[in-house]
C-alpha positions as CSV (number, residue, x, y, z in Angstrom):
1,M,22.7,157.3,94.7
2,T,22.4,157.2,98.2
3,P,24.0,154.0,99.8
4,A,22.9,152.1,102.5
5,Q,25.6,151.2,105.1
6,P,25.8,147.4,106.1
7,D,26.1,146.3,109.5
8,S,27.6,143.1,108.7
9,P,29.7,141.6,105.8
10,P,28.0,141.5,102.6
11,A,26.9,137.8,101.8
12,P,25.2,136.1,98.9
13,Q,21.5,137.1,98.8
14,S,18.5,135.9,96.9
15,E,17.8,138.4,94.2
16,T,14.7,139.4,93.2
17,P,14.7,139.4,89.5
18,G,12.9,142.7,87.8
19,P,10.4,142.5,85.0
20,A,10.4,140.0,82.4
21,R,12.0,140.2,78.7
22,T,10.5,141.6,75.6
23,R,9.6,138.9,73.3
24,A,11.4,138.4,70.3
25,R,9.1,138.2,67.1
26,S,10.1,135.2,65.8
27,R,10.8,133.4,69.1
28,P,10.8,129.7,69.1
29,R,7.9,127.9,70.6
30,S,9.8,125.3,72.3
31,T,11.9,128.2,74.7
32,T,8.4,129.9,75.5
33,Q,7.4,129.6,79.2
34,V,3.6,129.8,80.2
35,L,2.3,130.1,83.5
36,A,-0.9,128.4,84.3
37,V,-2.9,129.9,87.2
38,G,-5.7,128.0,88.9
39,P,-6.4,125.5,91.4
40,P,-5.6,121.9,90.6
41,G,-8.4,120.0,88.9
42,P,-9.7,118.5,85.6
43,R,-9.9,122.3,84.1
44,L,-6.1,123.0,84.8
45,E,-5.1,119.4,83.7
46,R,-6.9,120.2,80.0
47,I,-5.2,123.6,79.9
48,R,-1.8,122.0,81.0
49,R,-2.0,119.4,78.4
50,T,-3.4,121.9,75.3
51,L,0.0,124.3,76.2
52,L,2.1,121.2,76.3
53,S,0.8,120.1,72.8
54,G,1.5,123.3,71.7
55,G,5.2,123.1,72.6
56,H,5.4,125.7,75.4
57,Q,6.8,125.0,78.9
58,V,4.3,125.0,81.6
59,H,4.6,126.1,85.3
60,H,1.5,126.3,87.4
61,A,0.8,128.5,90.4
62,V,-2.3,128.2,92.7
63,P,-4.0,131.6,93.3
64,G,-2.0,133.3,96.2
65,E,1.2,131.9,95.1
66,V,1.6,133.6,91.6
67,R,4.3,136.1,93.0
68,R,6.5,133.6,94.4
69,Q,6.3,131.2,91.1
70,V,6.7,134.5,88.8
71,R,9.8,135.5,90.8
72,L,11.3,131.9,90.4
73,S,11.0,131.7,86.7
74,Q,9.5,134.5,84.7
75,P,6.8,133.8,82.3
76,D,6.4,134.8,78.7
77,A,2.6,134.5,78.9
78,V,0.0,133.8,81.7
79,V,-3.1,131.7,81.5
80,A,-5.2,132.3,84.2
81,L,-8.8,130.2,85.2
82,A,-11.5,132.5,86.1
83,G,-14.4,130.9,88.5
84,L,-17.8,131.6,88.2
85,S,-17.6,135.1,90.1
86,G,-15.2,136.1,87.6
87,G,-11.3,136.3,87.3
88,G,-10.8,139.7,88.8
89,E,-8.6,138.5,91.7
90,V,-6.4,136.3,89.9
91,I,-5.6,139.1,87.4
92,R,-5.0,141.7,90.2
93,E,-2.6,139.3,91.8
94,V,-0.8,138.5,88.3
95,R,-0.6,142.3,87.4
96,E,1.1,142.8,91.0
97,V,4.1,141.6,90.0
98,P,6.3,143.7,87.2
99,A,6.8,140.7,85.1
100,G,2.9,139.8,85.5
101,R,2.3,143.3,84.0
102,A,4.5,142.8,81.1
103,A,3.6,139.3,80.1
104,P,0.7,138.6,78.0
105,L,-2.5,137.3,80.3
106,V,-5.3,135.1,78.6
107,V,-8.1,134.3,80.7
108,V,-10.2,131.2,80.9
109,T,-13.7,131.6,81.9
110,P,-16.5,129.1,82.9
111,V,-19.0,131.7,81.7
112,P,-20.1,130.7,78.2
113,G,-21.0,133.4,75.6
114,P,-19.8,137.1,75.2
115,E,-21.0,138.1,78.7
116,G,-18.0,136.3,80.3
117,V,-15.3,137.3,77.9
118,V,-16.5,141.0,78.3
119,A,-16.2,140.7,81.8
120,E,-12.6,139.4,82.0
121,L,-11.3,141.9,79.6
122,R,-12.6,144.6,81.7
123,N,-11.0,143.0,84.5
124,G,-7.7,143.4,82.8
125,A,-7.1,140.5,80.7
126,D,-5.3,140.7,77.6
127,D,-7.4,138.2,75.8
128,C,-10.2,135.8,77.0
129,V,-11.8,132.3,76.0
130,D,-14.5,130.2,77.5
131,D,-14.0,126.8,78.4
132,G,-15.6,125.5,75.2
133,S,-13.4,126.8,73.0
134,A,-11.2,124.2,71.0
135,P,-7.4,123.9,72.0
136,D,-6.0,125.5,68.9
137,E,-8.0,128.7,69.7
138,L,-6.2,129.0,72.9
139,L,-2.9,128.2,71.4
140,A,-3.6,130.9,68.7
141,R,-4.5,133.5,71.0
142,I,-1.5,133.1,73.0
143,E,0.9,133.0,69.9
144,A,-0.7,135.9,68.5
145,K,-0.3,138.0,71.9
146,L,3.5,136.5,72.0
147,R,4.2,138.0,68.4
148,R,2.2,141.2,68.8
149,V,4.2,144.7,69.4
150,P,2.0,147.5,68.7
151,V,5.3,150.0,68.7
152,P,8.7,149.1,67.9
153,V,10.5,148.7,70.9
154,E,13.4,151.0,69.7
155,H,10.6,153.8,69.2
156,L,9.5,153.7,73.2
157,P,11.3,156.2,75.5
158,M,11.5,153.1,77.8
159,D,11.8,149.5,77.5
160,L,8.3,148.0,78.8
161,S,9.7,145.2,80.4
162,T,12.7,146.5,82.2
163,G,11.8,150.2,82.6
164,L,15.1,151.4,81.2
165,Y,15.7,153.6,78.6
166,S,17.0,152.6,75.1
167,R,20.5,153.9,74.2
168,P,19.2,156.5,72.0
169,H,16.6,158.1,74.6
170,F,19.4,157.5,77.4
171,L,21.6,159.8,75.4
172,D,18.7,162.4,74.9
173,E,18.8,162.3,78.8
174,V,22.5,162.9,78.8
175,D,22.0,165.8,75.9
176,R,19.1,167.5,78.2
177,E,21.7,167.4,81.3
178,L,24.3,169.1,79.3
179,Q,22.3,171.6,77.9
180,R,21.4,173.1,81.4
181,P,22.7,176.7,82.0
182,E,25.5,176.5,84.1
183,P,24.2,177.8,87.4
184,G,21.3,175.3,86.9
185,R,23.7,172.3,86.5
186,H,25.8,171.2,89.5
187,G,28.2,168.2,88.5
188,G,26.9,164.8,87.2
189,V,28.7,162.0,85.8
190,V,27.7,159.3,83.0
191,A,28.8,155.7,84.2
192,V,28.4,152.7,82.0
193,V,28.5,149.1,83.6
194,S,29.5,145.9,82.0
195,V,29.6,142.4,83.5
196,A,32.9,140.4,83.3
197,E,30.8,136.9,83.1
198,M,28.6,138.4,80.0
199,G,30.5,136.4,77.5
200,A,30.4,133.1,79.4
201,L,26.7,133.5,80.1
202,E,25.7,134.3,76.7
203,T,27.7,131.2,75.1
204,R,26.0,129.1,77.6
205,L,22.6,130.6,78.0
206,G,22.0,132.6,74.8
207,P,21.5,136.2,74.0
208,R,18.6,136.4,76.3
209,V,21.0,137.0,79.4
210,R,21.7,140.5,77.8
211,R,18.6,142.1,78.8
212,E,18.0,140.1,81.9
213,V,21.6,140.8,83.6
214,A,21.0,144.5,82.5
215,E,17.5,144.5,84.2
216,R,19.0,142.6,87.5
217,I,21.8,145.1,88.1
218,A,19.4,147.7,87.2
219,G,17.4,146.7,90.1
220,V,20.1,147.5,92.5
221,A,20.9,150.6,91.3
222,E,17.6,151.7,91.6
223,R,17.1,150.5,95.1
224,L,20.4,152.4,96.2
225,G,20.0,155.5,93.6
226,R,18.0,158.7,94.0
227,A,14.9,159.7,92.3
228,S,16.9,162.1,89.7
229,D,19.0,159.2,88.3
230,R,18.2,157.7,84.8
231,F,19.1,154.4,83.6
232,G,19.2,152.9,80.3
233,W,20.7,149.7,78.6
234,D,22.0,148.8,75.0
235,D,21.8,145.8,72.8
236,S,25.1,144.3,74.3
237,G,23.5,144.4,78.0
238,H,25.7,147.4,79.3
239,L,23.8,149.3,82.2
240,L,23.9,153.2,81.2
241,M,23.7,155.4,84.4
242,L,23.2,159.2,84.4
243,L,23.8,160.6,87.9
244,P,23.0,164.3,87.8
245,G,23.9,166.8,90.4
246,V,26.8,164.8,92.1
247,D,30.2,165.8,92.4
248,E,33.1,163.3,91.5
249,E,33.7,162.1,95.2
250,T,30.3,161.4,95.9
251,A,29.7,159.7,92.6
252,R,33.1,157.5,92.9
253,H,31.7,156.6,96.5
254,D,28.4,155.7,95.3
255,L,29.5,153.6,92.5
256,R,31.9,151.7,94.5
257,V,28.8,151.0,97.4
258,F,26.8,150.1,94.0
259,A,29.6,147.4,92.8
260,D,29.7,145.9,96.2
261,A,26.1,145.4,96.3
262,V,26.2,144.0,92.9
263,A,29.1,141.7,93.7
264,G,27.6,140.3,96.9
265,T,24.4,139.4,95.4
266,R,23.2,136.0,93.9
267,F,21.3,136.7,90.6
268,I,18.8,134.6,89.2
269,V,19.8,134.7,85.4
270,A,18.0,132.4,83.0
271,D,17.1,130.1,85.9
272,E,20.5,129.8,87.1
273,N,22.0,131.1,90.4
274,V,25.3,133.5,89.4
275,L,27.7,135.9,90.9
276,L,28.4,138.9,88.8
277,T,31.5,141.1,88.4
278,P,30.5,144.9,87.7
279,L,33.0,146.5,85.6
280,I,32.4,150.6,85.9
281,G,33.7,153.3,83.8
282,W,32.7,157.0,84.2
283,V,33.2,160.4,83.2
284,P,32.2,163.8,84.6
285,L,29.7,165.5,82.5
286,D,31.3,168.5,80.9
287,G,29.3,170.9,79.2
288,R,31.7,171.3,76.4
289,E,31.6,167.9,75.3
290,R,28.6,165.9,73.0
291,H,26.7,163.2,74.8
292,T,28.2,160.4,72.4
293,E,31.8,161.5,73.6
294,A,31.0,161.1,77.0
295,L,29.5,157.5,76.8
296,D,32.3,156.6,74.7
297,R,34.8,157.9,77.4
298,A,33.0,156.0,80.1
299,F,33.3,152.6,77.9
300,D,37.1,153.5,77.4
301,A,37.0,153.3,81.2
302,V,35.0,150.1,81.3
303,S,37.9,148.4,79.3
304,E,40.4,149.4,81.9
305,A,38.2,148.1,84.7
306,A,38.0,144.8,82.9
307,R,41.8,144.5,83.4
308,H,41.6,144.4,87.4
309,R,37.9,143.2,88.2
310,D,38.4,144.5,91.6
311,L,35.1,146.3,91.7
312,R,36.5,149.7,91.7
313,P,34.9,152.4,89.4
314,V,37.4,153.7,86.8
315,R,37.4,157.3,86.1
316,Y,38.2,158.1,82.2
317,A,41.8,159.6,81.6
318,P,43.0,160.5,78.2
319,W,45.6,157.8,78.2
320,M,42.7,155.0,77.7
321,R,42.3,156.2,74.4
322,G,46.0,156.0,73.6
323,A,46.9,159.1,74.3
324,P,50.7,159.5,75.4
325,Q,51.2,159.4,79.2
326,R,53.5,162.1,80.6
327,R,56.8,160.4,81.1
328,R,58.3,160.9,84.7
329,P,62.2,160.6,84.1
330,G,63.1,161.2,87.7
331,K,61.1,157.9,88.5
332,A,63.2,155.8,86.3
333,L,66.2,157.3,87.6
334,A,65.1,156.9,91.1
335,R,64.6,153.0,90.6
336,A,68.3,152.9,88.7
337,L,70.0,154.4,91.7
338,M,67.9,153.1,94.5
339,P,70.5,150.5,95.4
340,V,73.1,153.3,95.8
341,L,70.3,155.9,97.3
342,S,69.0,153.9,99.9
343,P,71.6,153.4,102.5
344,V,72.5,157.0,101.8
345,L,69.0,158.4,102.3
346,M,68.5,156.0,105.4
347,L,71.7,157.3,107.1
348,L,70.8,160.8,106.4
349,L,67.3,160.8,107.4
350,G,67.5,157.9,110.4
351,V,70.8,159.4,111.6
352,G,72.0,162.7,110.1
353,V,68.8,164.6,110.3
354,P,68.0,163.7,114.2
355,L,71.7,164.5,115.1
356,A,71.6,167.7,113.5
357,G,68.4,168.2,115.3
358,Y,69.9,167.6,118.7
359,L,72.7,169.8,118.2
360,A,70.6,172.6,117.0
361,L,68.7,172.5,120.0
362,R,71.7,172.5,122.1
363,E,72.4,175.9,120.6
364,L,69.4,177.1,121.6
365,G,70.0,176.0,125.3
366,W,68.0,172.5,125.6
367,D,69.5,169.3,126.0
368,A,67.2,167.1,123.9
369,G,69.6,164.1,124.2
370,P,68.8,162.5,127.7
371,V,65.0,163.2,126.8
372,M,65.2,161.5,123.7
373,Y,67.4,158.8,125.2
374,W,64.8,157.5,127.4
375,A,61.9,158.0,125.3
376,V,63.4,155.7,122.6
377,S,64.5,153.3,125.4
378,A,61.0,153.2,126.8
379,A,59.5,152.6,123.4
380,L,61.7,149.7,122.7
381,V,61.0,148.4,126.0
382,I,57.2,148.8,125.6
383,G,57.5,147.2,121.9
384,A,59.4,144.1,123.7
385,G,56.7,143.9,126.3
386,L,54.1,143.8,123.8
387,V,55.7,140.9,121.9
388,M,55.9,139.2,125.2
389,L,52.4,139.3,125.9
390,E,51.7,138.3,122.4
391,C,53.2,135.2,123.0
392,L,51.5,134.5,126.3
393,F,48.0,135.0,124.8
394,T,49.0,132.7,121.9
395,L,48.5,130.0,124.8
396,D,45.1,130.8,125.3
397,S,43.9,130.9,121.6
398,V,40.4,130.4,120.5
399,P,39.9,126.6,120.0
400,R,38.2,125.4,116.6
401,P,34.7,124.2,117.4
402,G,34.6,120.6,117.8
403,V,31.9,120.1,115.2
404,P,30.2,121.9,112.3
405,S,26.9,123.7,113.1
406,A,25.7,122.6,109.2
407,P,26.2,119.7,106.8
408,Y,29.4,120.1,104.6
409,P,28.5,122.2,101.8
410,P,30.0,122.3,98.2
411,A,33.5,124.0,98.6
412,S,35.8,125.3,96.2
413,A,39.8,125.9,96.2
414,V,41.3,128.8,94.0
415,I,45.0,128.3,92.9
416,A,46.8,131.8,91.8
417,A,49.7,130.8,89.4
418,Y,52.0,132.7,87.3
419,L,53.2,129.9,85.2
420,P,56.6,130.7,83.8
421,N,57.7,131.1,87.5
422,E,55.8,128.0,89.2
423,A,56.0,125.7,86.0
424,A,58.1,123.1,87.8
425,T,55.9,123.1,90.7
426,I,52.4,123.7,89.7
427,V,51.7,119.8,88.9
428,D,53.0,118.5,92.0
429,T,50.6,121.4,93.7
430,V,47.6,120.4,91.3
431,E,48.3,116.7,92.2
432,S,48.3,117.4,96.3
433,F,44.7,119.3,95.8
434,L,43.0,116.4,94.1
435,R,44.2,114.3,97.1
436,L,42.1,116.5,99.7
437,D,39.6,114.5,101.6
438,Y,36.4,116.3,101.9
439,A,33.0,115.2,102.8
440,G,31.1,117.6,100.4
441,E,31.5,118.7,96.8
442,L,34.9,120.2,96.0
443,D,36.1,122.0,92.8
444,I,39.6,123.3,92.2
445,V,39.9,126.2,90.0
446,L,43.5,127.2,88.8
447,A,43.5,130.6,87.6
448,Y,46.9,131.2,86.0
449,N,48.6,134.0,83.4
450,T,51.5,133.4,81.2
451,P,53.0,135.4,78.7
452,E,53.3,132.6,76.1
453,P,52.0,128.8,76.1
454,L,54.3,126.5,77.9
455,P,54.3,122.7,77.9
456,V,53.1,122.2,81.1
457,E,49.8,123.3,80.1
458,D,49.3,120.3,78.1
459,A,49.9,118.3,81.3
460,L,47.5,120.2,83.3
461,R,44.8,119.9,80.5
462,E,45.6,116.1,80.7
463,I,44.9,116.0,84.4
464,A,41.6,118.0,83.8
465,R,40.5,115.6,81.4
466,R,41.1,112.8,83.8
467,D,39.4,114.5,86.8
468,P,36.7,117.1,86.5
469,R,37.3,118.5,89.6
470,L,40.0,120.4,88.1
471,V,39.2,123.6,86.3
472,L,41.6,125.5,84.2
473,L,41.1,129.2,84.0
474,P,43.6,131.2,82.1
475,V,43.3,134.5,82.6
476,P,44.3,136.9,79.5
477,G,46.0,140.1,80.1
478,S,46.7,139.3,83.8
479,T,49.5,140.7,85.5
480,S,49.0,140.0,89.1
481,K,47.8,137.4,91.4
482,A,45.0,139.6,92.4
483,Q,43.6,139.7,88.7
484,N,43.7,136.0,88.9
485,L,41.7,135.9,91.8
486,N,39.2,138.4,90.8
487,A,38.8,136.6,87.9
488,A,38.2,133.2,89.6
489,V,35.9,134.0,92.2
490,T,32.8,134.2,90.1
491,R,33.5,130.7,88.7
492,V,33.5,128.9,91.7
493,R,30.5,126.8,92.9
494,G,31.6,126.5,96.6
495,E,29.8,128.1,99.5
496,F,33.3,128.6,100.7
497,V,36.9,129.3,99.2
498,G,39.9,128.3,99.8
499,V,42.6,130.6,98.3
500,F,46.3,129.3,97.8
501,D,49.6,130.1,96.3
502,A,50.9,127.9,93.5
503,D,53.6,126.2,95.7
504,H,51.0,125.3,98.6
505,H,50.2,121.7,99.5
506,P,47.4,122.0,102.0
507,H,46.5,119.8,105.0
508,P,44.5,116.6,103.8
509,Y,41.5,117.9,105.7
510,A,41.9,121.3,105.2
511,F,38.5,122.3,104.0
512,T,36.9,119.9,106.4
513,L,38.4,122.0,109.4
514,A,37.9,125.1,107.7
515,W,34.4,124.7,107.6
516,H,34.2,123.8,111.6
517,W,35.0,127.4,111.8
518,L,32.8,129.2,108.9
519,S,29.9,127.1,110.1
520,N,30.0,128.5,113.4
521,G,29.9,132.4,112.8
522,Y,33.4,133.1,111.1
523,D,33.8,134.6,107.7
524,I,37.6,134.0,107.0
525,V,39.9,131.3,108.6
526,Q,43.7,131.9,108.2
527,G,45.5,128.6,108.5
528,H,49.1,127.8,109.3
529,C,51.7,128.2,106.5
530,V,55.0,126.0,107.1
531,A,58.1,125.9,104.6
532,R,58.8,122.7,103.4
533,N,62.3,123.4,101.8
534,G,64.1,124.1,105.1
535,D,66.8,121.6,104.0
536,S,67.6,123.8,100.7
537,S,69.8,126.4,102.1
538,W,70.5,128.4,105.6
539,V,68.1,130.9,104.4
540,A,65.4,128.5,103.8
541,R,66.0,127.3,107.2
542,M,65.8,130.6,108.9
543,V,62.6,131.4,107.2
544,A,60.8,128.1,108.4
545,V,61.7,129.2,111.7
546,E,60.4,132.6,111.3
547,F,57.0,131.3,109.8
548,E,56.6,129.5,113.2
549,A,56.9,132.7,115.0
550,I,54.4,134.2,112.7
551,Y,51.8,131.8,112.1
552,A,52.4,129.7,115.4
553,V,53.0,132.5,117.8
554,S,52.1,136.1,116.5
555,H,48.8,135.3,114.2
556,P,47.0,133.6,117.0
557,G,48.6,135.7,119.9
558,R,47.2,138.7,118.2
559,T,44.0,137.6,117.3
560,R,43.3,136.3,121.1
561,M,44.9,139.7,122.5
562,F,43.2,142.3,120.0
563,G,40.2,140.4,118.9
564,F,40.6,140.3,115.3
565,G,42.6,137.9,112.8
566,L,44.6,138.5,109.5
567,F,44.4,136.9,106.0
568,G,48.0,136.0,105.0
569,G,47.3,135.8,101.3
570,S,47.4,131.9,101.1
571,N,45.9,129.0,102.8
572,G,43.2,131.4,103.9
573,F,39.1,130.2,103.5
574,W,36.8,132.7,102.9
575,R,32.9,132.5,102.5
576,T,32.3,133.2,98.7
577,G,29.8,136.0,99.1
578,L,32.5,138.0,101.1
579,L,35.3,137.3,98.8
580,A,33.0,138.4,95.7
581,S,32.2,141.7,97.3
582,T,35.7,142.3,98.6
583,R,37.9,141.1,96.1
584,M,41.6,141.9,95.5
585,H,43.3,145.3,94.7
586,G,46.1,144.6,92.3
587,S,47.5,148.0,92.9
588,M,48.5,146.8,96.2
589,L,51.7,145.0,96.8
590,T,50.1,143.0,99.6
591,E,46.8,142.7,98.4
592,D,46.0,139.9,101.1
593,I,46.3,142.6,104.0
594,D,44.3,145.3,102.1
595,S,41.4,142.7,101.7
596,T,41.7,141.9,105.2
597,M,41.4,145.5,106.2
598,R,38.3,146.0,104.2
599,A,36.7,142.7,105.1
600,L,37.2,143.8,109.1
601,D,35.8,147.2,108.2
602,A,32.8,145.5,107.0
603,G,32.2,143.4,110.2
604,A,34.3,140.2,109.2
605,R,35.1,138.0,112.0
606,I,38.6,136.3,110.9
607,A,40.2,133.1,112.8
608,M,43.3,131.9,113.0
609,D,44.0,127.9,113.2
610,R,47.6,126.7,113.8
611,E,46.6,123.1,112.9
612,L,45.5,124.1,109.5
613,I,48.7,123.7,107.8
614,S,49.8,124.3,104.3
615,R,53.1,123.4,103.2
616,E,55.1,126.1,101.2
617,L,58.2,126.9,99.6
618,A,60.4,129.5,101.2
619,P,63.1,131.6,99.3
620,T,66.5,130.0,99.4
621,T,68.6,132.8,98.5
622,L,69.3,136.0,100.7
623,R,68.5,138.0,97.3
624,A,65.1,136.2,96.9
625,L,64.4,136.9,100.5
626,W,65.4,140.6,100.2
627,N,62.8,141.1,97.3
628,Q,60.2,139.5,98.8
629,R,60.5,141.1,102.1
630,S,61.0,144.3,100.4
631,R,57.5,143.9,98.4
632,W,55.8,142.6,102.1
633,A,57.5,146.0,103.8
634,Q,56.0,148.4,101.0
635,G,52.8,146.7,100.8
636,W,52.3,147.1,104.6
637,L,53.4,150.6,104.3
638,Q,50.8,151.1,101.9
639,V,47.9,149.3,103.8
640,S,48.8,151.7,106.6
641,R,48.6,154.8,104.6
642,A,45.0,153.7,102.9
643,H,43.5,152.4,106.2
644,L,45.0,153.4,109.5
645,R,43.0,156.5,109.9
646,T,39.8,154.8,109.1
647,A,40.7,151.8,111.5
648,L,41.1,154.5,114.2
649,T,37.4,156.4,113.6
650,S,35.5,153.8,112.4
651,P,32.7,152.4,114.3
652,S,33.1,148.9,112.9
653,F,36.1,148.5,115.5
654,T,36.1,148.3,119.4
655,R,38.6,150.1,121.2
656,R,40.7,146.9,121.8
657,Q,40.5,146.5,118.1
658,R,41.7,149.9,117.4
659,A,44.5,149.6,119.8
660,G,45.5,146.3,118.0
661,L,45.3,148.0,114.5
662,L,47.7,151.0,115.9
663,L,50.0,148.8,116.8
664,L,50.1,146.5,113.5
665,L,49.7,149.5,111.1
666,G,51.2,152.4,113.0
667,W,53.9,151.0,115.4
668,R,55.3,148.5,112.9
669,E,56.1,151.5,110.6
670,V,57.6,153.5,113.1
671,Q,59.9,151.0,115.0
672,P,62.3,150.3,112.2
673,W,63.5,153.9,112.3
674,L,63.1,154.0,116.2
675,T,65.7,151.5,116.5
676,L,68.1,153.3,114.5
677,Q,67.5,156.4,116.9
678,M,70.1,154.8,119.4
679,L,72.7,155.7,117.2
680,P,72.5,159.4,116.7
681,I,71.5,159.8,120.4
682,L,75.1,157.7,121.6
683,L,76.9,160.0,118.8
684,Y,75.3,163.3,120.4
685,T,76.1,162.0,124.1
686,I,79.6,161.2,123.3
687,W,79.9,164.4,121.5
688,S,78.2,166.5,124.4
689,D,79.3,164.5,127.6
690,G,82.8,162.9,126.3
691,G,81.5,159.2,126.6
692,V,78.6,157.2,127.8
693,D,77.9,155.5,131.1
694,W,77.2,152.0,130.2
695,A,76.6,151.1,134.0
696,V,73.3,153.0,134.3
697,P,71.0,150.1,136.0
698,L,68.0,151.1,134.1
699,F,70.0,151.3,130.9
700,L,71.1,147.3,131.5
701,L,67.8,146.3,132.7
702,A,66.0,147.8,129.5
703,T,68.7,146.4,127.2
704,L,68.2,142.7,128.9
705,F,64.6,142.8,128.7
706,T,64.5,143.8,125.3
707,A,67.3,141.6,124.2
708,A,65.4,138.7,126.0
709,T,62.5,139.0,123.2
710,G,64.2,137.0,120.7
711,P,64.9,134.0,123.0
712,V,61.3,133.9,124.4
713,Q,59.7,134.4,120.8
714,A,62.1,131.7,119.5
715,A,60.9,129.1,122.5
716,F,57.3,129.8,122.2
717,A,57.9,129.0,118.4
718,W,59.7,125.9,118.9
719,R,56.8,124.6,121.6
720,L,53.7,125.8,119.1
721,A,55.7,124.7,115.8
722,A,54.1,122.4,113.5
723,P,55.8,119.0,114.0
724,M,57.9,118.6,111.1
725,V,59.5,121.8,111.8
726,R,59.7,121.5,115.6
727,R,61.8,118.2,115.4
728,R,64.5,120.4,113.9
729,R,65.8,122.0,117.2
730,R,68.9,123.2,115.8
731,W,67.1,125.3,113.3
732,F,65.8,127.3,116.2
733,V,69.0,127.7,117.8
734,T,70.2,128.8,114.6
735,Y,67.7,131.3,114.1
736,L,68.1,132.6,117.6
737,V,71.8,133.4,116.8
738,L,71.0,134.7,113.5
739,S,68.3,137.1,114.7
740,A,70.4,138.6,117.4
741,V,73.4,139.1,115.1
742,F,71.9,139.8,111.8
743,Y,68.4,138.9,110.9
744,G,66.7,141.5,113.2
745,H,68.8,144.3,111.4
746,F,68.2,142.9,107.9
747,K,64.3,143.2,108.6
748,N,64.7,146.7,110.0
749,Q,66.9,147.5,106.8
750,V,64.2,146.0,104.4
751,A,61.7,147.9,106.2
752,R,63.4,151.4,105.8
753,S,64.4,150.6,102.3
754,A,60.8,149.9,101.3
755,H,59.5,153.2,103.0
756,L,62.3,155.2,100.7
757,K,61.0,153.1,97.7
758,E,57.3,154.4,98.4
759,L,58.6,157.6,99.0
760,L,60.2,158.0,95.8
761,G,57.2,156.0,93.9
762,V,59.2,153.0,93.2
763,R,56.9,150.0,92.9
764,Q,58.2,147.1,91.3
765,W,56.9,143.8,91.9
766,L,59.6,141.0,91.9
767,V,58.5,137.8,91.6
768,T,59.9,135.1,94.2
769,P,61.3,132.1,92.3
770,R,60.3,128.8,92.9
771,A,62.8,125.5,93.2
772,A,61.4,122.4,91.1
773,R,61.9,120.2,94.0
774,A,61.8,120.4,97.9
775,E,62.1,118.2,100.6
776,E,59.0,117.0,102.1
């Protein structure tokens, strides 16, 4: 498959349906759709009444509009009115559309006798009657054409209506590929594509959707694929793919592009407009295995893809069939010893190794201490200067458009929840969403996972019965927020989606304000998260002020300074198509930042609105704060490893944006270790020179400038803070003191510890506990 590279973020598209379905032998007449083609008039009206009397659903198209009508609603049969000059033009128009080629075509001619019938049959009609025929004759001919199957479908190499191989013939194609001599076969994979929404679609629309869904996604695969690719389907609606002659890396990339294209397309299935989630499992072709074995392994990989719904194709691995995984006792030991190992390793790597290096260089005749001292000092001064610039740029942040450029469309809110942890707060959260004021339609989807039934679910079901805007979506097997969001994104009806954690109480006009941005060319809007439980503890108060420094100062300043914003995981608003094609990756500890980077690389524009407030619960204990920030720091490191190189080379970013991303993804990972370098440098200087001259003017100026960043940032945070926090001036003074003597060092320690966890392969998600009540 050769993907096309998009120049802009994927958005919902209008999908062109493929050929029509194969007709069932005993299909009820009440579900048969017949397209009547002809100019309005008595002849057409007579045909329409005849078809309706036979129990058919009738659609009409005038000559010249057949293609549009067939794409809008695929007919099971076509009845065309021929003129005195014959029906050749109408027949050709019908046959130009794939669905028109598959549907039986009966022509009604005004020419009496066999001459008119013969002429239309030669023009390509499947059957023909003249105007004088009895209505029952026309109905009988249509019914006969719908029932007649000249060759059993399972005996045909390809399905006539879809152009796809049946499963047996697809396996034959795989077998032929496997039997090629090794020098003539260069790689290749077999893939199976399922659709996460298939069960719900079939329950609502019937089994006909299996063929239609396979047909629709096959159209995307054919558009992106190579001439050598082979496509089939099975009775459950799975798309079967054979991609010969490709290596594993190419196959993985091409399948991912295909998945993104499917997820970003709005399909018409059974006359409904739907978003689909492709679940892709694949396996490389191996000449030692049988063709059925290759396909079965791909199906096993599909089952794993269904757990995450994140659009990433899953390669088969033996553990997917229950084969025991190789245990790594070292990883379990590292997790157990992490509290002890972390401080020791930090001192060893951050202090011991550099000090040993300086001493070794001195033995070789080079005194590296002064050079490193000024280098580290300069780096810290530059970092402090960038923080101050960020503060200044926030005063000139981009204002929200005053009016929307389009009417308010349907919108959706998705609340992701892990109920055992959020059972005490979720009802209050849901009630706050039901009080939102939005001019358009608004549905609220609560996507949650729970290991066991909880009493709070009964309360939620009662609320859903009372207010149909609330949609409860349990996600069986989910273990993360990412899986909950991925399950919800295709269930929403809105043109844009607000994403929230389960402890957030949004601004009453949140969706109205967000649409002002989205309707004026933006793809994502990130709001201002405010801690609403600052009175709970000194930790919560400190976090409340820190949130103001982040959301009121850093985010708007960075957006203005470097030309890109960030999605912070909650109180963010996405265009539905972009969220559907981006999804969240549950393997990332900060799936929000990972999705931000992928959206930015696709060309998305992200706005930051400090007035778009949502109130949440901050951690109330130091241990809970450590666990939360450890996950954030390790997640940021994962994102830096995954995206920094791409960000610096991608043509999607300007030079200004690349500079900002280098600071965001590169400098933030280096800075915690850089601040620690002053200790080995001072120890080296004391050892080599017998002491330190603290009165050096440049040293004093650099120290004062660096130390000033804390008060400056706190002052800006107070000036731009949300009103409910700004009136607590004492909180800002306390934060300033704590930052200088404790909290700055705490955050650096957390970051260094997170780096060591990632190095040792310790990736443990610790849930932040939620209090039952909080001060408003």
